N, C-alpha and C positions, 0 to 999 in steps of 0.2 A: 792347249793344255789347261787343265783345271788346277787352280792354285787356291789352297785354303790356309789362311793364317789364323793361328790360335788366338782367341779373344784375350787371353791372359798374357800374351807375349809382351816382353818389354819391362820397363821400369815398374817395380812394385812401389808401394807407398813409402816404405822406409828409405829406399834408394833415391827416389824422386825428392824426398824431403832433404836428404843429406846433400845431394848435388845442388839443390836450390840454395841451401845454407851457404855453401862455398861461393857461389856466384854472387850472392847478396853481400858477402864480406868483401869480395873484390870490388864491387860497385861502391861500397861505403868506405872501406879502408884503403884500398889501393895497394900500398906497399906492405911488406911484412905479414903476409897471410900464409899460413902453413896448414897442412893436414898431417895428422899423426897416422902414418901409413896411407896408402892410396885410398882416397875417399870411397871408391867402389872398385870392383875388379873389372875395369874396362879401360884398356890402354888408350882408346881414342878420347874418352872423357878426360882422363888424367893428363894426356898430352895437351888437350885444349886448355885446361886449367894452368898447366905449366907455361903455356904461351902467354897467359895473362898475368904471369908473375907468381903464381901459387907454387910453393915448394913443399916437397914431401919429406917429412921427418920419419926416419925408419927406426930409430932406437932412442932409448931413454937418455943415453949419453949425448946424442945430438940435441935432444930437447933441453938438457941441462946447460948447453952452451949458448942458448938463446938469452938475450937480454931484453928484448922487447918484441911486440907483435901479437898476432891473434892466431891461436891454434884451434883448428876445427877437428873435433874427434870424429873419426870415420864411422860409417854406418854399422860396421861390424862390432864396434865397441872396443874398449881397452881395459887393461887391469886398473884397479883402484889406485895403484901407485902413480900412474901417469897423471891423474888429477892432482895429486899431492905435489908433484914436481911442477906442474903448470902454476899452481898457486904460489909455491915457494919462489918461483922465478918472477913472479909479478906479471905473468902473461895473461892476456884475455882468452878465456875458454868459451868456445861455442860448441855445445854438445849436440852432435848430429847422430848419436847412437840410435839405431832403430828402436822404437818403443818396445817391440816384441823381444829384442835382445836385452834391453834395459830391465824388463820384467824378470828375465832369468837371473840377472845380476842380483836383484833384490831377493829372489828366492834362495839362491845358493848362499848368499851372505847370511840370511836369517837362519836357514836350516843348518848350516855348518856351525854357526854360533851356538845352536842348541845341541850340538854334539853328533849330528848325523854325518855319515860318510857320503859325500857327494859323488855320484857316478854320472859322468857326462857321456852321452851317446853321440859320437861325432868324430871328426878328424882332428887328432891331437895337434897337428901343425897348422890348422886353419886359424886365422886371426880372431874369428869369433870365439872359438874354443879357448884360445890363449887368453882372451879377455875375460871369459867366464871363470876360468881357473883363478884369475887375479882378484876375484871377489870372494873367494872361499877362505874362510878363517883357518882351515886346515887343508892339506894337499888333497886335491880331487883325483879320482880315477877316471881315465878316459878309455872307452871301448868303441871299436869301430867294426869289428868282425865277430862272427859266431865263435871263432877260436878264442878270441880275447874274452868273450862273455863266459865261455866254458871254463877258462882258466882263472877267472876272477875269484878271489878268496878274501874274506874279511872275517874277523872274529865272530863267532855265533851270536853274541849279544849286541852286535853293532847294528844300528838302524841305518838303512840306506835311503837316500833321496835321489831319485833318478830323473834327470832332465835330458833334453835333447838339443843339439844344434838346430837352429830354426830352419835350416835348409836340408835337413836330413831326409832320406827316403822314409816315408811313413810306414810302409809295409816292413821294411828292414828294421825299423825301430821296434815295431811290435814283436818281430821274431826275436830280437835280442832281449827285450823285456821278458818274453816268455821263458827264455833260457835261464834268466836270473830268478824268475818266479819259482822254477823247479828246484832251485837251490834252497828254498825255504826261508830266505832272509826276511826279516821284518822290514818293510819298505813302503815308501810312498812313491808313486809314479806320476810325473807331471809331463804330459805331452806338450812340449813347448815348441813344436814345429808350427810355424805360422800358417794360418788358414790360406793365405795367398800361395804359399809353397805347395800345400796339399792340392789345391784347386788346379794350379799350373801343371803339376805332375800328372794328375788324373786326366786333365784335358789333353795333354800331350800323348798319354798312353792310348786314349780312345782314338785320337786323330791318326796316330802312327799305325794303328790297326786297320785303318780304312784307306790308306794311300799307297801308291806304288813307290814313292820315295819321300824321305823326310829330311828337312834341313833344320838343324838346331844352331842358333846363332848366339854367340857369347864369348867373353874373354877367356883366354887360355887358362887363367888361374881362377876362374869362377867355379866354385864348388857346386852351386845350384845348377849351373849349365851342364856340368859334367854328369850330374845325376839325371837331368832331362835327357841327355844323350843316351845314357845307359838304359833308361826306361824305353825310349823310342827304339833303340837298337834291338831290344828284346821283342818288339812288335813288328819291326820292319827292317829287314836286312840292309836295305838301301837307305841307310841313315848317315847323314854327313854333318860333321861338326865344323863350323866355320866361324871366323871372327868378323870378317867384313866381306863385301862383295868380291874383293880380289881373290879370296880363297875359293870362291864358287866357280870361277871361270873354267877350271879344269875338270869339273864334275860331269859325269855322263848322264844327261837327262833326255837325250833325243828320242828314246823309245818309251818314254813314260807319259802316261795320260793324266795322272793326278799326283800333285806334289803338296805336301803339308809343310808348314813353316811354324816353328815356335822359337822362343828366345828366352834367355836367362833374365833374371831380375835386374841385371846391370847393363842391359843392352838398350841403347837409345832408339827411339822410334824411327829416326831418320835412316839408321842402318837397316832396320827391318823393312822399311818402305823401299829402299834401294834394291834390296835382294828380291822383294816381291815383284817390283816392276821389271827387273832384269829377267827373272824367270818367265814372266808373262810375254815379254817382247822377244827374247832371244831363243826361247825353247818352245 
């Protein structure tokens, strides 16, 4: 069986940087290291950090209860309010927000302060989007579907600033922006999808169109992995979404000659390598 692994599979720059920051704090500080939210959307990485004493803070209320320690801001970023709480509590803050996400925070803070209506293209419940909303001076509007774009209404004299979740599907982003453009609003459009995401999605699409079966590896809560799966599934009906090697054992690959493998930005290389070796040896 021929097995092709996408060159872009695995940790992106922002995720790698964030994970390294936490391990550095464990090595330096030892006790009382926290992350605000899971540092990345990968259960294996989070579990390993927990085994080393790193605890996950899920809410502002939990954060307010801390009296000492180091808080690492997750790669997805957090609302501005979280920084204020960390400072007020006298905690040490290590900011591991992806630089591409941080750029969006700066944009929406500036543009909303100047009176523009911020429109975020993305998943309203995703932590990255929640963080972006928390940097807007006025409430942002979030759209994720064509129906939501069609229904969007603001006063005719309102200027829009349109940004995107960094891991959003680029083609879908363009479609939603086109719908808003037809409404005639005065707007600025900033494509804030990171280059790594676009390259990963395009490489996955091409690879999926060339293989008999496609394996997409990533955490069950990973937005960028789900988008990779959707893209690959459109090109190859035999596309499988797995978290680890354990999930692969029941998949039917016996009659397939070429398998493609890609992985989300939060998937460690060791998991990708395990899956690749297993496919080569077992099938």
